[in-house]
Phi, psi and omega in degrees: 000143175263155175230127177254120179248133181230142176231096181290338182291323184259356176072019180249154180226124178238128182233130176250122185243143169266162184284334182286126182294336184271003182289151180274137174252123181260130175251111189239008176225182183277139176214160175248000185268125174299158181228160177226152179287331180295338178266318188254348185077217177296135185242132179230107174270112184284174181297336179270350184269158177204150174230119183226083181293163178253352181242156182295156178131181178286145176277312176238129179244128174264106179230026174203170181279078179219159180265162174231130179230117181249117173247356183254229186229129171242125185207147173205143186236137172070026183238112176292152178071023182259152183218141176291301177231118179251126180243131177269145179293163178091000181239169181235135177163137178287145175240118185234126176238112172243006179257220186234131174236122181230115176239094188227199182210157179268074183216131175226118179296153182232173178272088187285335182254008175056038179259007175098355175226160185290147182237166174091177181292156178285326180219157182248324183282186182203166175054060179237135188223148172276298174235127184224115169265109187286162185284164174126003181170222182232137174245134184250129178148178177253131176254120184235135180227119176226013180257227183224132176231125178236125183233133171235111182167150178279154180050048185233176180202150173285311175228121179232121178246095187263359170248170173295133177258112175272082185163211183225161175242126182229118182241039179294133178066005181279150178245132181226132175225124182230132180233115179158148178298144175056034182252166188222146172285299176231131176231131177233156163264224177287140177227125184285335181256220183262154169244118186232107171262087201272192183303137177084355181282155180214125181230126176227122181233130187231144175110175191305134178062021180292136177234135180284301178230122180242111175263100188263354180228183181285140180248122182285336178253226182245157170255118181239130178238129179216022178233198180258128176228122179220147181222154174194153170260353184284150171283328180232121182274359169241124183295132176289169182297332178231086183290349182296341180281348182284148178262172181298329180286352175270346190238033177293153180259127176275184178255190181295152171296316177226128177237122180241114184236020176233169174294144177230105187296322185262013176080176182242125182235121168261106197258169173218177178289152177290169175301128185292141181241142178281348183248345183222113184280350180223074185298319184275358174064029181265006178084000179245132178302130185304322182294340181265351182286146180258179181244140177301128179223110180250130182223132171239119174265100184143190186283338183289146176293153177291322177230119180240128178236119180153158183230140175273358185247337186204159169287141178229155178230132176256115181288177184282142173288137182304130176083001183239316183093352177250147184284337180232120179235121183242108175257350180261211182233146180228125185225128172245123184233116178292328176070300186262152183303134178086000181256125181291159175229131181224132178278290181239133175230128178238127178077201182075023185253358185095353176231158182289142174229115184249126176255106184304126177076332182117203182229148177242131178236113172247350177265232182214142174232131182217160177210143178224148176206156177240115180067031181201173178291139172230130183224123179286308179234121180241112176261107186275173179302139180089353180272142174237112178231090190310320179216147171245114182247111183246121170239007178256230182224138174236114184232135180217141179220119182191203185080202181113345172238164186296337183254006184251161185211155170252121185228127179290305177233124178239124180243116184282159171300136183096351175266168179227118171222118185277323184210154175228124176242135183229119171241005177254228180228141171232112186233127177242132182232129176271131173273142177076199186247005180232165180089191184223169176222141183213142175281307181225128176231118179248107177266355183275336184076012184261345182287116181260342183214129166240117180243128186236130169231012178241234180225126170241114193216139166258124180297137177055043185299322183297328179284322182287335178062234183291349178274001179253106183245115175284309183219123178244104177244027186293343179280350182282124181253357184252355179109132181227159179238130167247118185235133175243123185239168183297145177282165177298155181305132180088354179262157179297155177299144183291153179216146167233123181234116185131174185281150176241125182243122175257167180260210188270357180277186177273102190257161181225131169248112186241104183253106184260346183199161174070204184231149171235128184230123178145192178264137175246118177255113185275002178064243178228180178097178176265109191247167178226140177225119182228142173242135180215175183068231176243030187285165180213144174239132177233111180162207183233160176244143176226150180050050187254013184299333180264014188268128168268112188256123180237111179260101190291169182304128176077004180265171183231125172249098184263078181286139182243014175297139172249069181170188182291135173249102183282132181223153173283318178204160180220124180228135176240150175264175182301128177073012177290158180236129176252136179267142173229124179251128179248116181250185183292323186243007180184177182206164182288124178228116179281108182257096190259118181293324181256232186268140170243122185232127184242126180276170181304135176078011175296131186247156175246123178257115185257130173235152182240135170282323181230157186252329184291329182258012186295316182301139179160183179244131187228134173270105189263344176222131171227115187230156174300313172225142182241122179236135178076023179300327178297339179288349180270344187301133176055039181239026178292134171234160179059018173291134179305147185304331184294341192240153165252160179208158173222147176248137180230106175273149178223102183292337180291313180271347183075020185245152171234126180249148179240125178248125183245130178229146174287133178296151175290160182302322179297320178295326181279347179076033185269149173275188186297312181292318179298322177294324183289333187260343191299319180296318179295321178298313181294325180293329182268338191300328185291349175280355179220105186298330179293312179296317178300320179297322177298314182294323180287336182276340184304133185240001181206165184296318184297320178294320177298314181299316179298321180294315179295324178299325179289339181276348189273146168283170175294127182208355190272004180104001181298319180296314181299316179294321183298323185267336181271326185297313179295328177294320178295317179298321181295328181289340183298339180295332181285339181273357182267111177285158174093346178284150181295142176270143180138238181264133179218157177211145178213152176249136177235150176205149180196166175210149181205172179205168179215142175282168183301309181056228179268001183230255180219163174272163169207161175224115189250152173207144182206152171213159180189171179230134179230138175229152179210165177216129179230157181230148180294147175230044178085208186290346182275000177115222182218155176238153182202176177237153178224151174227137182216153173231133179230135175251128181233151179223131181238114177262139180205108175049051177082356178260164185217135177234120181255137176235138174242116197241120180242120189233138175237144183216158171240140182214163173224144173211149181202154178242135182228085184065233179282355181266147175222134180225158180203160175208149183210147170226139182225160171219139184221149169246139188229134174253128180250137178228106187244142174229120174257137182238142181232133175221131178204169181251127170251091190069240178263355183271135176271126180254126180236136174223152179216131180237137182239149176204152173228139178207169183247161175209161176230138180236130178236144180213156171217137182208156178205154181204162179216147179217162177226130184241131178235148183239149171219092186067231179278352183266149177220157176223136183220099169283145177212156180221148179209163176223147184214152178223133177231139175227125180243129173244126176245133177285158177287164181203163177232129180280158176224157172099343184261351181091169187296335182270357184229324180296136181248146165252118186248129180283166178299154185219140177237134179227149177207161180201136171243130183218153177239142179242135172235119187229156175226124181250128175252127185237157174225126182267114172286325174226124184272149177270093184276331178212181187296331185261353184281154175279158181210155180207126184226144171248127181238141171244120186237142177209158180170202186222144172251122184246122178280124184267324182196173177100171181195162170284132184295151175298144177259115180252123186212169176209155172276109183060233180261020181287182181294130181292152173233158183238129177246125183252128180288152172294153177300137174289145188252147172286165181189168178281149178235155176199159179196158175236125191228137172244125181216155182180189180164198180225213187293325184225005182229137174218158181217166173205156174217134188218140167243135185221165179214152181210136173286134178198126176055039176078003178236175177243123175270142181245132181219178178201154176224148177216123186216167181216135178237139178238122179264147180237000000 
């Protein structure tokens, strides 16, 4: 072995050589002198060694048949035309780098225009290489890289093999970073063996036309990728919040992460680790622990595809990957991201170069391919003109997100005219998502017309397909003129049922849609030809048919054909199996009508599923089948399913005319289980509902009487008497102070509070609460007693089915009261102004969607009252008894109002309303004096228990007349207010000029008991 010792500090160089040319020379210290194999033979730079020349040129030159092994450091800065290891063709020798090669420059771009981002080129130098096999012949050996190579320079490369390599390239665990225009991470010409960018490898190349891995020649073995390769021309791979500040030098376009433009005999494999085993840590036998192996990840930030296969110079063929039979196998991930607005994103692109590109057997995807763009086309897999990919087999994921302008699209698989793809099988997912509100999204688009079969056992889906309408294409085979098949089969055990969501477009041939499992949702356009559409197993179709006149439709036993056409559906024939379900959609301007030119045959138990777009116009008679011949029409009788709860229906088949008619009627109130108010409002609700699809959807979804009743209750204005009770009850409680003998005359104040409720009954329920404060002042007027004035404020709240009505009540009164021995009498008159603030809330379910509406209104009211009473009090020792009687009259006027905020189907216009009531009270109070009032100045304290009855003599709560917007008015009549028993427990007392009382009371009303209380104080002068 040779040893090269260098001392850069003393400027001396000592070399010890053996005579054998093939001996290894180890460099284990620092030197600045370049070396050559013709001088040193085999060269080994150890981990302690380094070569850092100060002048441009190669650091290590292979110019003889010797190997080079670098475990140390090779570096040079700021020197154009420099190379870490340069190999000349015509020689043999392995080149191995497990150390560090750095060919860079002392340059950092700055913000020269002070706009907040960096300016200028990314690199200034050029022609810099880590490992370079120069052109001109053949180099024999294995090139292996597991270290680190950093290159800064334009038209440069980390590893460039510009001659034929008679051997293999292996970059397992190697790290590569390249910065510079038109630069490459790894570039090869022809390689007789394998090219392996293996597990743990990382390649990042940045700036214009940057390519991560470029296979420029024919590969005799396989191309295997199992590391990370990413490229971009952008300065920032995440768009800033304001991209307008970026300059053109920030938005350069890079090249593909991986570009393969030569024949590859052993196929292309994007690999991952094998399934981990608890008994074998290296299942694939590659010498790397499976748990430590990485997955191929290719990313292109910019318009270039992440993986591009094709040549502009020659036809190429990609052979089959060992053990698969397909030329391209992707177990890793491939991602193309446009990042900035208007920049396309492409994951995988094959062909489209002007020369043929053949992928033997086709491609297998078990990993993932994705593409994203903003305001531009995004395509996950693009098969260009001249490409031949016999089959695309996906069990992984294909995801694309793009579009956003009228001319842009997001496409999972795009096959150009001039390409050839015979079949596509999917057991994974294909999802296309449109960004923004313009453009289209598609799962599969075949412009070549060569795809004869699409078979799905996974998911092919356009996100939010129902909103996109005709812009949501699941499968487009419209270019096919010879006939195509779309078949959906059962998924593997334990996997979700298969789905296709989005439109399916067929061409002019004789096409077949064969749905054996799962669901298909969207529009199917059969184009032209004699076509077939069959459902079997437990499958279901939800959508519409177009150009179906040539279709033989077979709805198998137990399957569901949920057609949503609102018009004639022309068919060649129609056959149903036992228990099959046919959909009929009834819209505002049309309905589903099966127009069968030939035979229509219905098996036992065939059902009709009816759906409505609108509810107000739903009742009617509809001819849902017209056939050349009708067989089994009787099997349809009384077999309606999914009819909304609100309706009844009958089916009438006529074999003579070949027609089946459907008659839909609104159920009577009794059938629906409605009370009086609900019955009064239901027609108006249905008439208005169609102006709000959400509200209409809630009504159509209702499946039982209780839900319907609850929904109608939410639609009603207050009408059950809650408002009248809320404003009259506190006023009545306040008047009770005048009926109490023994209280001081002069200034008084009292607090009142109460609460009550009512069950639904024939109207609506309510839950009431109120509190208030009343004060008064009276003066003596001689022997007839005293007269006074009162002022009061009452706050009331009325709850009803999630809605709330607040009242602010201001009342003024004049009163008289007087005592004549054991007799006490009083009279009062009041006038009040009331402000009402109401909010009605609506909540319901339209399928799985929760629909909420809220309507607000404010209005005024006036309340007038007159009342009078008389009592007689007798004593027996400390006990007293006081019968009393009173009469009262209340009149409430409410102004009309119009609600806002709830929409045309919920906002109400309510007319003015008048309510009045006359009632008489007969009460008996039993008292016990703890302290008797013996004279004017003595203190006294009494406990009273009072009971009696309040009897309503006349009056009623006014009818509530309302309408939804300008619709037909409806009238809601309150139940009669009821008389009831009253009772209370009162403590009262005082002294010479002060008296007080505290009372708890109860009253029967509307089948419930209201609970109240009073607390007051009187001051005599």
